[in-house]
GUBA-899900 format. One record per residue (C-alpha): x, y, z; residue number from 1. Coordinates in steps of 0.001 Angstrom, whole numbers. Example, Ala and Ser with C-alpha at 12.3 -4.5 7.8 and 13.67 -1.06 7.14 Angstrom:
// residues 2
@px=12300 py=-4500 pz=7800 num=1 .
@px=13670 py=-1060 pz=7140 num=2 .
//
This chain:
// residues 522
@px=22687 py=30152 pz=-6519 num=1 .
@px=20679 py=31170 pz=-9578 num=2 .
@px=18871 py=28072 pz=-10796 num=3 .
@px=19651 py=27400 pz=-14450 num=4 .
@px=16601 py=26032 pz=-16211 num=5 .
@px=16793 py=22497 pz=-17554 num=6 .
@px=16985 py=21525 pz=-21179 num=7 .
@px=15382 py=18341 pz=-22515 num=8 .
@px=18724 py=16553 pz=-22108 num=9 .
@px=18964 py=17725 pz=-18490 num=10 .
@px=15635 py=16144 pz=-17601 num=11 .
@px=16625 py=12919 pz=-19395 num=12 .
@px=19942 py=12782 pz=-17517 num=13 .
@px=18134 py=13152 pz=-14184 num=14 .
@px=15594 py=10502 pz=-15197 num=15 .
@px=18415 py=8203 pz=-16283 num=16 .
@px=20217 py=8574 pz=-12945 num=17 .
@px=16921 py=8159 pz=-11065 num=18 .
@px=15908 py=4934 pz=-12805 num=19 .
@px=19372 py=3436 pz=-12198 num=20 .
@px=18999 py=4167 pz=-8480 num=21 .
@px=15483 py=2701 pz=-8403 num=22 .
@px=16349 py=-458 pz=-10378 num=23 .
@px=19421 py=-1286 pz=-8319 num=24 .
@px=17578 py=-538 pz=-5080 num=25 .
@px=14731 py=-2858 pz=-6024 num=26 .
@px=17257 py=-5567 pz=-6866 num=27 .
@px=19773 py=-5237 pz=-4042 num=28 .
@px=17354 py=-4868 pz=-1148 num=29 .
@px=16298 py=-8487 pz=-1748 num=30 .
@px=19889 py=-9668 pz=-1348 num=31 .
@px=21671 py=-9999 pz=2004 num=32 .
@px=23145 py=-8009 pz=3594 num=33 .
@px=20378 py=-5416 pz=3332 num=34 .
@px=20070 py=-2732 pz=6032 num=35 .
@px=16459 py=-1954 pz=5140 num=36 .
@px=15185 py=1459 pz=4065 num=37 .
@px=12991 py=4252 pz=5397 num=38 .
@px=10771 py=4650 pz=2347 num=39 .
@px=7169 py=4361 pz=3529 num=40 .
@px=7820 py=3550 pz=7180 num=41 .
@px=10519 py=4684 pz=9569 num=42 .
@px=12704 py=2141 pz=11357 num=43 .
@px=15371 py=3499 pz=13695 num=44 .
@px=17409 py=309 pz=13239 num=45 .
@px=17939 py=924 pz=9519 num=46 .
@px=20592 py=3613 pz=9908 num=47 .
@px=22343 py=1549 pz=12588 num=48 .
@px=22244 py=-1450 pz=10244 num=49 .
@px=23757 py=682 pz=7485 num=50 .
@px=26842 py=1629 pz=9480 num=51 .
@px=27275 py=-1746 pz=11152 num=52 .
@px=27019 py=-3643 pz=7855 num=53 .
@px=29460 py=-1284 pz=6127 num=54 .
@px=31889 py=-1877 pz=8990 num=55 .
@px=31417 py=-5655 pz=9033 num=56 .
@px=31241 py=-6236 pz=5269 num=57 .
@px=32862 py=-3261 pz=3468 num=58 .
@px=33175 py=-5351 pz=293 num=59 .
@px=29354 py=-5326 pz=73 num=60 .
@px=29181 py=-1501 pz=18 num=61 .
@px=27480 py=-1444 pz=-3408 num=62 .
@px=24687 py=-3717 pz=-2202 num=63 .
@px=24295 py=-1925 pz=1136 num=64 .
@px=24311 py=1650 pz=-209 num=65 .
@px=21850 py=988 pz=-3045 num=66 .
@px=19612 py=-971 pz=-679 num=67 .
@px=19408 py=1943 pz=1725 num=68 .
@px=19552 py=5041 pz=-509 num=69 .
@px=18332 py=3843 pz=-3922 num=70 .
@px=14631 py=4506 pz=-3345 num=71 .
@px=15326 py=8264 pz=-3286 num=72 .
@px=15428 py=8088 pz=-7071 num=73 .
@px=11627 py=8383 pz=-6874 num=74 .
@px=11993 py=11962 pz=-5609 num=75 .
@px=14107 py=12843 pz=-8639 num=76 .
@px=11333 py=11512 pz=-10880 num=77 .
@px=8664 py=13481 pz=-9029 num=78 .
@px=10670 py=16704 pz=-9181 num=79 .
@px=11414 py=16351 pz=-12909 num=80 .
@px=7784 py=15383 pz=-13617 num=81 .
@px=6488 py=18534 pz=-11926 num=82 .
@px=9120 py=20606 pz=-13723 num=83 .
@px=8422 py=19099 pz=-17159 num=84 .
@px=4648 py=19385 pz=-16847 num=85 .
@px=4939 py=23047 pz=-15825 num=86 .
@px=7260 py=23851 pz=-18757 num=87 .
@px=4832 py=22139 pz=-21140 num=88 .
@px=1855 py=23969 pz=-19620 num=89 .
@px=3594 py=27329 pz=-20008 num=90 .
@px=4057 py=26704 pz=-23726 num=91 .
@px=447 py=25567 pz=-24254 num=92 .
@px=-1939 py=26117 pz=-21365 num=93 .
@px=-4892 py=23719 pz=-21297 num=94 .
@px=-7853 py=23158 pz=-19063 num=95 .
@px=-7973 py=20017 pz=-16955 num=96 .
@px=-9700 py=17538 pz=-19291 num=97 .
@px=-7406 py=17936 pz=-22335 num=98 .
@px=-4386 py=17895 pz=-20023 num=99 .
@px=-5527 py=14775 pz=-18174 num=100 .
@px=-6400 py=12938 pz=-21368 num=101 .
@px=-2934 py=13601 pz=-22835 num=102 .
@px=-1358 py=12140 pz=-19704 num=103 .
@px=-3647 py=9134 pz=-19245 num=104 .
@px=-3317 py=7997 pz=-22871 num=105 .
@px=439 py=7689 pz=-22226 num=106 .
@px=282 py=6324 pz=-18684 num=107 .
@px=-2304 py=3567 pz=-19152 num=108 .
@px=-579 py=1803 pz=-22095 num=109 .
@px=2620 py=1823 pz=-20033 num=110 .
@px=844 py=-62 pz=-17249 num=111 .
@px=-581 py=-2517 pz=-19800 num=112 .
@px=2935 py=-3207 pz=-21100 num=113 .
@px=4097 py=-3817 pz=-17533 num=114 .
@px=1212 py=-6232 pz=-16927 num=115 .
@px=2067 py=-8125 pz=-20122 num=116 .
@px=5685 py=-8606 pz=-19036 num=117 .
@px=4626 py=-9615 pz=-15517 num=118 .
@px=2187 py=-12173 pz=-16948 num=119 .
@px=4851 py=-13658 pz=-19232 num=120 .
@px=7452 py=-13727 pz=-16444 num=121 .
@px=5014 py=-15482 pz=-14100 num=122 .
@px=4344 py=-18163 pz=-16705 num=123 .
@px=7969 py=-18681 pz=-17767 num=124 .
@px=9691 py=-18351 pz=-14379 num=125 .
@px=7051 py=-19893 pz=-12102 num=126 .
@px=5026 py=-22051 pz=-14491 num=127 .
@px=1654 py=-20628 pz=-13455 num=128 .
@px=-840 py=-17856 pz=-14162 num=129 .
@px=-2244 py=-15252 pz=-11788 num=130 .
@px=-4160 py=-16620 pz=-8795 num=131 .
@px=-7610 py=-15308 pz=-7836 num=132 .
@px=-6071 py=-13015 pz=-5217 num=133 .
@px=-3528 py=-11713 pz=-7731 num=134 .
@px=-6311 py=-11054 pz=-10230 num=135 .
@px=-8089 py=-8953 pz=-7601 num=136 .
@px=-4877 py=-7054 pz=-6917 num=137 .
@px=-4426 py=-6528 pz=-10657 num=138 .
@px=-7904 py=-4988 pz=-10874 num=139 .
@px=-6960 py=-2498 pz=-8155 num=140 .
@px=-3919 py=-1509 pz=-10200 num=141 .
@px=-5825 py=-1201 pz=-13468 num=142 .
@px=-8119 py=1287 pz=-11706 num=143 .
@px=-5125 py=3008 pz=-10043 num=144 .
@px=-6592 py=2599 pz=-6552 num=145 .
@px=-4061 py=123 pz=-5131 num=146 .
@px=-2392 py=2725 pz=-2883 num=147 .
@px=-5816 py=3386 pz=-1354 num=148 .
@px=-6378 py=-266 pz=-434 num=149 .
@px=-4376 py=-1323 pz=2657 num=150 .
@px=-1846 py=-4008 pz=1848 num=151 .
@px=-2290 py=-3725 pz=-1937 num=152 .
@px=170 py=-999 pz=-2949 num=153 .
@px=3200 py=-3311 pz=-3146 num=154 .
@px=1526 py=-6549 pz=-4251 num=155 .
@px=2175 py=-8201 pz=-7643 num=156 .
@px=4872 py=-5681 pz=-8543 num=157 .
@px=6135 py=-3385 pz=-5780 num=158 .
@px=7409 py=-478 pz=-7944 num=159 .
@px=3957 py=-31 pz=-9462 num=160 .
@px=2752 py=1893 pz=-6409 num=161 .
@px=4151 py=4899 pz=-8289 num=162 .
@px=1469 py=4591 pz=-11002 num=163 .
@px=-1306 py=5475 pz=-8544 num=164 .
@px=691 py=8340 pz=-7037 num=165 .
@px=1522 py=9981 pz=-10367 num=166 .
@px=-2098 py=9681 pz=-11533 num=167 .
@px=-3246 py=11488 pz=-8370 num=168 .
@px=-685 py=14223 pz=-9020 num=169 .
@px=-2040 py=14580 pz=-12583 num=170 .
@px=-5485 py=15150 pz=-11081 num=171 .
@px=-4182 py=18003 pz=-8932 num=172 .
@px=-1544 py=19418 pz=-11301 num=173 .
@px=-3495 py=22190 pz=-13133 num=174 .
@px=-4650 py=23572 pz=-9779 num=175 .
@px=-1140 py=23360 pz=-8309 num=176 .
@px=291 py=24964 pz=-11450 num=177 .
@px=-2045 py=27947 pz=-11389 num=178 .
@px=-1565 py=28546 pz=-7669 num=179 .
@px=2227 py=28322 pz=-7956 num=180 .
@px=2387 py=30506 pz=-11060 num=181 .
@px=308 py=33202 pz=-9391 num=182 .
@px=1650 py=33163 pz=-5829 num=183 .
@px=5131 py=31628 pz=-6299 num=184 .
@px=7018 py=30811 pz=-3106 num=185 .
@px=3982 py=31617 pz=-962 num=186 .
@px=1961 py=28925 pz=-2738 num=187 .
@px=4811 py=26411 pz=-2469 num=188 .
@px=5283 py=27003 pz=1254 num=189 .
@px=1513 py=26805 pz=1869 num=190 .
@px=1321 py=23483 pz=2 num=191 .
@px=4282 py=22165 pz=2043 num=192 .
@px=2615 py=23185 pz=5319 num=193 .
@px=-667 py=21493 pz=4346 num=194 .
@px=1108 py=18365 pz=3123 num=195 .
@px=3257 py=17967 pz=6228 num=196 .
@px=324 py=18712 pz=8521 num=197 .
@px=-1606 py=15816 pz=6938 num=198 .
@px=1443 py=13528 pz=7143 num=199 .
@px=2105 py=14270 pz=10804 num=200 .
@px=-1564 py=13882 pz=11780 num=201 .
@px=-1979 py=10567 pz=9970 num=202 .
@px=1449 py=9176 pz=10799 num=203 .
@px=2048 py=10292 pz=14361 num=204 .
@px=-1329 py=11310 pz=15769 num=205 .
@px=-3662 py=8691 pz=14295 num=206 .
@px=-1018 py=6092 pz=13467 num=207 .
@px=-3145 py=5148 pz=10461 num=208 .
@px=-1440 py=2036 pz=8994 num=209 .
@px=1722 py=3402 pz=10685 num=210 .
@px=1572 py=6266 pz=8189 num=211 .
@px=2488 py=3937 pz=5321 num=212 .
@px=-583 py=4742 pz=3229 num=213 .
@px=-179 py=8516 pz=3465 num=214 .
@px=3399 py=8252 pz=2164 num=215 .
@px=2165 py=6342 pz=-895 num=216 .
@px=-419 py=8941 pz=-1877 num=217 .
@px=-524 py=12621 pz=-2848 num=218 .
@px=103 py=14284 pz=551 num=219 .
@px=3253 py=12244 pz=1075 num=220 .
@px=5114 py=13676 pz=-1928 num=221 .
@px=3473 py=16981 pz=-2889 num=222 .
@px=6466 py=19115 pz=-1794 num=223 .
@px=8951 py=17507 pz=-4227 num=224 .
@px=6473 py=17648 pz=-7103 num=225 .
@px=5541 py=21276 pz=-6378 num=226 .
@px=9187 py=22321 pz=-6096 num=227 .
@px=9578 py=21281 pz=-9727 num=228 .
@px=6555 py=23398 pz=-10680 num=229 .
@px=7925 py=26372 pz=-8715 num=230 .
@px=11354 py=26343 pz=-10367 num=231 .
@px=9814 py=25915 pz=-13829 num=232 .
@px=7390 py=28836 pz=-13435 num=233 .
@px=9957 py=31223 pz=-11908 num=234 .
@px=12058 py=33019 pz=-14525 num=235 .
@px=15233 py=33315 pz=-12461 num=236 .
@px=14727 py=31377 pz=-9244 num=237 .
@px=17425 py=31855 pz=-6651 num=238 .
@px=18308 py=29235 pz=-4055 num=239 .
@px=20431 py=30328 pz=-1120 num=240 .
@px=23229 py=28133 pz=181 num=241 .
@px=21220 py=28131 pz=3410 num=242 .
@px=18719 py=25863 pz=1589 num=243 .
@px=21481 py=23332 pz=986 num=244 .
@px=22774 py=23494 pz=4574 num=245 .
@px=19233 py=23097 pz=5953 num=246 .
@px=18496 py=20239 pz=3527 num=247 .
@px=21631 py=18325 pz=4535 num=248 .
@px=20850 py=18841 pz=8230 num=249 .
@px=17231 py=17680 pz=7831 num=250 .
@px=18259 py=14696 pz=5734 num=251 .
@px=20732 py=13546 pz=8372 num=252 .
@px=18263 py=14096 pz=11218 num=253 .
@px=15500 py=12351 pz=9262 num=254 .
@px=17535 py=9165 pz=9064 num=255 .
@px=17945 py=9037 pz=12842 num=256 .
@px=14698 py=10495 pz=14239 num=257 .
@px=11178 py=9628 pz=13133 num=258 .
@px=9747 py=13135 pz=13494 num=259 .
@px=12237 py=14469 pz=10939 num=260 .
@px=11807 py=11472 pz=8615 num=261 .
@px=8973 py=12963 pz=6434 num=262 .
@px=11259 py=15899 pz=5587 num=263 .
@px=14003 py=13709 pz=4100 num=264 .
@px=12287 py=13462 pz=709 num=265 .
@px=12156 py=17215 pz=50 num=266 .
@px=15637 py=17546 pz=1570 num=267 .
@px=17214 py=15018 pz=-803 num=268 .
@px=15466 py=16736 pz=-3736 num=269 .
@px=17068 py=20076 pz=-2816 num=270 .
@px=20456 py=18406 pz=-2329 num=271 .
@px=20136 py=16765 pz=-5762 num=272 .
@px=19306 py=20120 pz=-7398 num=273 .
@px=22451 py=21713 pz=-5950 num=274 .
@px=24610 py=18745 pz=-6944 num=275 .
@px=23344 py=18751 pz=-10526 num=276 .
@px=23731 py=22530 pz=-10856 num=277 .
@px=27331 py=22108 pz=-9695 num=278 .
@px=27974 py=19279 pz=-12135 num=279 .
@px=26585 py=21352 pz=-15011 num=280 .
@px=29201 py=24003 pz=-14303 num=281 .
@px=32039 py=21480 pz=-14769 num=282 .
@px=33197 py=21199 pz=-18417 num=283 .
@px=33272 py=17551 pz=-19460 num=284 .
@px=35223 py=16687 pz=-22590 num=285 .
@px=34077 py=13098 pz=-22861 num=286 .
@px=30341 py=12972 pz=-23408 num=287 .
@px=29926 py=9208 pz=-23014 num=288 .
@px=28445 py=9488 pz=-19504 num=289 .
@px=26071 py=12249 pz=-20556 num=290 .
@px=24951 py=10394 pz=-23693 num=291 .
@px=24483 py=7158 pz=-21757 num=292 .
@px=22285 py=8845 pz=-19149 num=293 .
@px=20274 py=10630 pz=-21859 num=294 .
@px=19734 py=7261 pz=-23563 num=295 .
@px=18706 py=5548 pz=-20313 num=296 .
@px=16470 py=8509 pz=-19460 num=297 .
@px=14664 py=8015 pz=-22769 num=298 .
@px=14019 py=4388 pz=-21775 num=299 .
@px=13277 py=5193 pz=-18133 num=300 .
@px=9510 py=4693 pz=-18162 num=301 .
@px=9768 py=1400 pz=-20050 num=302 .
@px=12467 py=279 pz=-17597 num=303 .
@px=10256 py=1291 pz=-14690 num=304 .
@px=7285 py=-684 pz=-16035 num=305 .
@px=9144 py=-3987 pz=-16555 num=306 .
@px=12069 py=-4163 pz=-14128 num=307 .
@px=10039 py=-5292 pz=-11101 num=308 .
@px=8780 py=-8387 pz=-12910 num=309 .
@px=12234 py=-9339 pz=-14210 num=310 .
@px=14114 py=-9226 pz=-10914 num=311 .
@px=12558 py=-12447 pz=-9539 num=312 .
@px=14275 py=-14912 pz=-11943 num=313 .
@px=17568 py=-12967 pz=-11809 num=314 .
@px=17468 py=-12918 pz=-8004 num=315 .
@px=17347 py=-16732 pz=-8046 num=316 .
@px=20608 py=-16641 pz=-9990 num=317 .
@px=22165 py=-14004 pz=-7678 num=318 .
@px=21290 py=-16060 pz=-4590 num=319 .
@px=23094 py=-19181 pz=-5835 num=320 .
@px=26290 py=-17999 pz=-4147 num=321 .
@px=27139 py=-15539 pz=-1411 num=322 .
@px=29700 py=-12776 pz=-1870 num=323 .
@px=29999 py=-9195 pz=-3067 num=324 .
@px=31389 py=-9968 pz=-6534 num=325 .
@px=28680 py=-12536 pz=-7205 num=326 .
@px=25983 py=-10063 pz=-6127 num=327 .
@px=27439 py=-7370 pz=-8381 num=328 .
@px=27525 py=-9883 pz=-11247 num=329 .
@px=23852 py=-10594 pz=-10567 num=330 .
@px=23121 py=-6851 pz=-10709 num=331 .
@px=24949 py=-6556 pz=-14053 num=332 .
@px=22946 py=-9482 pz=-15452 num=333 .
@px=19769 py=-7853 pz=-14130 num=334 .
@px=20609 py=-4525 pz=-15820 num=335 .
@px=21314 py=-6247 pz=-19148 num=336 .
@px=18072 py=-8247 pz=-18975 num=337 .
@px=16082 py=-5114 pz=-18066 num=338 .
@px=17758 py=-3100 pz=-20836 num=339 .
@px=16891 py=-5696 pz=-23501 num=340 .
@px=13345 py=-6070 pz=-22200 num=341 .
@px=12806 py=-2307 pz=-22014 num=342 .
@px=13739 py=-1912 pz=-25692 num=343 .
@px=11054 py=-4457 pz=-26586 num=344 .
@px=8657 py=-2872 pz=-24091 num=345 .
@px=9135 py=554 pz=-25647 num=346 .
@px=8300 py=-850 pz=-29099 num=347 .
@px=5117 py=-2449 pz=-27755 num=348 .
@px=4291 py=777 pz=-25910 num=349 .
@px=4657 py=2789 pz=-29129 num=350 .
@px=2316 py=386 pz=-30927 num=351 .
@px=-303 py=783 pz=-28178 num=352 .
@px=-77 py=4577 pz=-28080 num=353 .
@px=-11 py=5085 pz=-31842 num=354 .
@px=-3816 py=4708 pz=-32351 num=355 .
@px=-4420 py=7079 pz=-29411 num=356 .
@px=-1961 py=9774 pz=-30508 num=357 .
@px=-4289 py=11541 pz=-33015 num=358 .
@px=-7181 py=11611 pz=-30528 num=359 .
@px=-7318 py=14950 pz=-28746 num=360 .
@px=-9867 py=16771 pz=-26611 num=361 .
@px=-10422 py=20387 pz=-27597 num=362 .
@px=-9990 py=23114 pz=-25031 num=363 .
@px=-13504 py=24540 pz=-25190 num=364 .
@px=-16345 py=25491 pz=-22863 num=365 .
@px=-17878 py=22007 pz=-22957 num=366 .
@px=-14570 py=20334 pz=-22048 num=367 .
@px=-14038 py=22860 pz=-19258 num=368 .
@px=-17427 py=22151 pz=-17710 num=369 .
@px=-17264 py=18362 pz=-18097 num=370 .
@px=-13591 py=18280 pz=-17134 num=371 .
@px=-14260 py=20360 pz=-14046 num=372 .
@px=-17023 py=17963 pz=-13007 num=373 .
@px=-14785 py=14899 pz=-13538 num=374 .
@px=-11876 py=16506 pz=-11694 num=375 .
@px=-14064 py=17477 pz=-8737 num=376 .
@px=-15520 py=13958 pz=-8699 num=377 .
@px=-12038 py=12391 pz=-8582 num=378 .
@px=-10892 py=14740 pz=-5827 num=379 .
@px=-14046 py=14024 pz=-3816 num=380 .
@px=-13440 py=10302 pz=-4253 num=381 .
@px=-9892 py=10604 pz=-2882 num=382 .
@px=-11082 py=12790 pz=-5 num=383 .
@px=-13954 py=10396 pz=784 num=384 .
@px=-11598 py=7409 pz=947 num=385 .
@px=-9226 py=9234 pz=3296 num=386 .
@px=-12141 py=10413 pz=5468 num=387 .
@px=-13363 py=6816 pz=5667 num=388 .
@px=-9973 py=5596 pz=6867 num=389 .
@px=-9689 py=8522 pz=9277 num=390 .
@px=-13071 py=7724 pz=10814 num=391 .
@px=-12359 py=4015 pz=11143 num=392 .
@px=-8921 py=4697 pz=12639 num=393 .
@px=-10411 py=7004 pz=15266 num=394 .
@px=-13257 py=4530 pz=15847 num=395 .
@px=-10932 py=1718 pz=17001 num=396 .
@px=-11622 py=1242 pz=20707 num=397 .
@px=-10169 py=-1557 pz=22784 num=398 .
@px=-13169 py=-1711 pz=25122 num=399 .
@px=-15584 py=-2806 pz=22354 num=400 .
@px=-14967 py=-6480 pz=23012 num=401 .
@px=-16100 py=-9011 pz=20401 num=402 .
@px=-14707 py=-12404 pz=21374 num=403 .
@px=-11533 py=-14271 pz=22159 num=404 .
@px=-12497 py=-17207 pz=19967 num=405 .
@px=-11588 py=-20751 pz=20958 num=406 .
@px=-7930 py=-20463 pz=21973 num=407 .
@px=-5460 py=-23336 pz=21933 num=408 .
@px=-3707 py=-22377 pz=25147 num=409 .
@px=-656 py=-24613 pz=24609 num=410 .
@px=925 py=-26871 pz=22038 num=411 .
@px=4055 py=-28397 pz=20547 num=412 .
@px=5092 py=-27515 pz=16981 num=413 .
@px=6990 py=-30269 pz=15161 num=414 .
@px=9004 py=-29881 pz=11973 num=415 .
@px=6205 py=-31318 pz=9825 num=416 .
@px=3526 py=-29061 pz=11360 num=417 .
@px=3240 py=-26313 pz=8761 num=418 .
@px=259 py=-24674 pz=10481 num=419 .
@px=-425 py=-24775 pz=14225 num=420 .
@px=-3665 py=-23116 pz=15219 num=421 .
@px=-3838 py=-20620 pz=18066 num=422 .
@px=-7414 py=-19427 pz=17551 num=423 .
@px=-10126 py=-18883 pz=14969 num=424 .
@px=-12962 py=-16375 pz=15082 num=425 .
@px=-15873 py=-16321 pz=12612 num=426 .
@px=-16812 py=-12748 pz=11724 num=427 .
@px=-20589 py=-12654 pz=11454 num=428 .
@px=-21111 py=-8888 pz=11254 num=429 .
@px=-19762 py=-6063 pz=9131 num=430 .
@px=-16988 py=-4398 pz=11126 num=431 .
@px=-15053 py=-1441 pz=9763 num=432 .
@px=-12128 py=-2225 pz=12023 num=433 .
@px=-10789 py=-5071 pz=14131 num=434 .
@px=-8094 py=-5066 pz=16801 num=435 .
@px=-6321 py=-8281 pz=17779 num=436 .
@px=-4305 py=-8509 pz=20979 num=437 .
@px=-2617 py=-11599 pz=22325 num=438 .
@px=139 py=-13004 pz=24471 num=439 .
@px=1800 py=-16367 pz=24966 num=440 .
@px=4944 py=-17952 pz=26316 num=441 .
@px=7243 py=-19438 pz=23684 num=442 .
@px=10455 py=-21447 pz=23519 num=443 .
@px=12394 py=-23381 pz=20896 num=444 .
@px=12878 py=-27110 pz=21386 num=445 .
@px=16153 py=-27375 pz=19475 num=446 .
@px=19201 py=-25545 pz=20842 num=447 .
@px=20050 py=-24043 pz=17437 num=448 .
@px=16461 py=-23573 pz=16343 num=449 .
@px=14884 py=-20388 pz=15017 num=450 .
@px=11612 py=-18793 pz=16079 num=451 .
@px=8406 py=-19621 pz=14226 num=452 .
@px=6352 py=-16596 pz=13063 num=453 .
@px=2711 py=-15965 pz=13986 num=454 .
@px=257 py=-15203 pz=11180 num=455 .
@px=-3005 py=-13275 pz=11458 num=456 .
@px=-5114 py=-14115 pz=8406 num=457 .
@px=-8480 py=-13178 pz=6979 num=458 .
@px=-8640 py=-15425 pz=3883 num=459 .
@px=-8513 py=-13543 pz=567 num=460 .
@px=-8506 py=-10257 pz=2492 num=461 .
@px=-5503 py=-9877 pz=4783 num=462 .
@px=-2342 py=-11786 pz=5712 num=463 .
@px=-96 py=-10384 pz=8427 num=464 .
@px=3061 py=-12144 pz=9617 num=465 .
@px=4462 py=-11268 pz=13050 num=466 .
@px=8056 py=-12373 pz=13600 num=467 .
@px=9196 py=-13354 pz=17062 num=468 .
@px=12561 py=-11649 pz=17739 num=469 .
@px=15723 py=-13766 pz=17778 num=470 .
@px=15915 py=-13458 pz=21567 num=471 .
@px=12950 py=-15858 pz=21755 num=472 .
@px=15051 py=-18604 pz=20146 num=473 .
@px=15749 py=-19989 pz=23602 num=474 .
@px=15132 py=-23240 pz=25430 num=475 .
@px=13518 py=-21237 pz=28230 num=476 .
@px=9973 py=-19889 pz=28010 num=477 .
@px=9686 py=-16165 pz=27370 num=478 .
@px=6461 py=-14171 pz=27254 num=479 .
@px=5602 py=-12598 pz=23895 num=480 .
@px=2906 py=-9955 pz=23291 num=481 .
@px=1444 py=-9122 pz=19895 num=482 .
@px=-1224 py=-6769 pz=18609 num=483 .
@px=-2568 py=-5863 pz=15204 num=484 .
@px=-5198 py=-3377 pz=14052 num=485 .
@px=-6979 py=-4020 pz=10785 num=486 .
@px=-9115 py=-1429 pz=9020 num=487 .
@px=-11461 py=-2738 pz=6347 num=488 .
@px=-10603 py=-1362 pz=2882 num=489 .
@px=-13348 py=707 pz=1297 num=490 .
@px=-13637 py=-1998 pz=-1402 num=491 .
@px=-14131 py=-4882 pz=1050 num=492 .
@px=-16801 py=-5999 pz=3500 num=493 .
@px=-15991 py=-8320 pz=6372 num=494 .
@px=-18953 py=-10583 pz=6928 num=495 .
@px=-19164 py=-14356 pz=7386 num=496 .
@px=-15410 py=-14808 pz=7030 num=497 .
@px=-12969 py=-16402 pz=9491 num=498 .
@px=-10137 py=-14632 pz=11257 num=499 .
@px=-7331 py=-17134 pz=11853 num=500 .
@px=-4279 py=-16838 pz=14089 num=501 .
@px=-1660 py=-19572 pz=13807 num=502 .
@px=2029 py=-20435 pz=13838 num=503 .
@px=3382 py=-20738 pz=10297 num=504 .
@px=6274 py=-23191 pz=10407 num=505 .
@px=7684 py=-22420 pz=6971 num=506 .
@px=11277 py=-23443 pz=7854 num=507 .
@px=10548 py=-26793 pz=9543 num=508 .
@px=11554 py=-25680 pz=13023 num=509 .
@px=10487 py=-27063 pz=16410 num=510 .
@px=8890 py=-24948 pz=19119 num=511 .
@px=6487 py=-24981 pz=22025 num=512 .
@px=4012 py=-22457 pz=23435 num=513 .
@px=1770 py=-22187 pz=26503 num=514 .
@px=-572 py=-19764 pz=28314 num=515 .
@px=-1878 py=-18354 pz=25012 num=516 .
@px=-4486 py=-15596 pz=25316 num=517 .
@px=-6211 py=-13715 pz=22508 num=518 .
@px=-8834 py=-10965 pz=22516 num=519 .
@px=-10589 py=-9445 pz=19517 num=520 .
@px=-12240 py=-6039 pz=19715 num=521 .
@px=-13441 py=-3299 pz=17402 num=522 .
//
């Protein structure tokens, strides 16, 4: 297949389809039944849940399919972004600083608009303002470092993790563009090899945050972005049908086996390219679908910025009743609300960008030198952060025993006991990593009761909930083991803070535990 280069409308159509997938995914995966998704982490049960739920509740197929597959719209955005940037660079090549400035003066106001809508939604829907912890998380996002801080990427507004990723790709783009333009397929394949090598080392060798962090940052999605650059810089790129067959095979395998999972993102990108090329070859008399997608594509970034904040109040409406039709009605209401808000958001965005539009940085020797220094500094910062996490991950050793704390070996949890302490340990030194291991015997007191989750908390730093499986909802004692490794973010120091482990009885259940043991090491 000879790849036919995209027009402006083509890129808008792809963006329109992508943002629809993303919006509906981010709405539906909060509504039952949701099979889960393999976006940042791989769960073997997700694909089994997909088929079992489709079999049990076929009327909920819209909910189930968007919940599982919708997040792949991100790959379409990444591909089109790489493609569009490369086309623009070919028309007017710039050094790094002018290029980066043109991108950041569009990206930052978009984030500000998103923050404004989130702030207003929090006030109107929840009757409060941002808490101290949320203000800290907001600061991480305003500096675009939230994907580099464990546990912060999806706080406040989950979809905003993409802001940090795309900024990192802007940092690397001119280098990726020049390499790809000069060496073509060789450069693309080399970048893929490097990217996947980093992913497999971090995800499967080191197990660093279960590989979640690496999938939220540059190495996790370089191949899709660089494929867009490759196709844009190649005059008549040809893609063999073997690419499509291999992509389908890898996509299927990646949904069943964890070692193929990182390849699913590039695979779905290739599949999407073939599908769209095929659709372009089909003459369509009625242009309403095309025009609608072009229109939505033009609003896509505004939709992306605001939709995460608006789903919370609409989800409350969608959860009033159970049933496929009611859930679809909730999704329609959500789309209408997001559409209206995005029109307003785009107007505000245009007002914010208007004063910045005339400000340009000239492509001269001074900007090349200063821009090169800034770019190198940013790359070194990203590398330093990843080296820090690599070192601390390798440095975790179970034999470096700290303390077990004062453990409550047994106890009864009544319905009015919101918090039931297991242990508390006061951290009096600066540790870069902490490993918690524990075991206890647990049973429910009521025959129809549910299990009560265990929480590992470092106040204002980390909050980890560990669910006891449904099999522990039994009147007979069963032994439960739990472990959790915590690596200190590069922006945080653990000193003179408590580490708490407790049962969090958020559903007013009754339970009992005994023979509790906890050890803390680093």
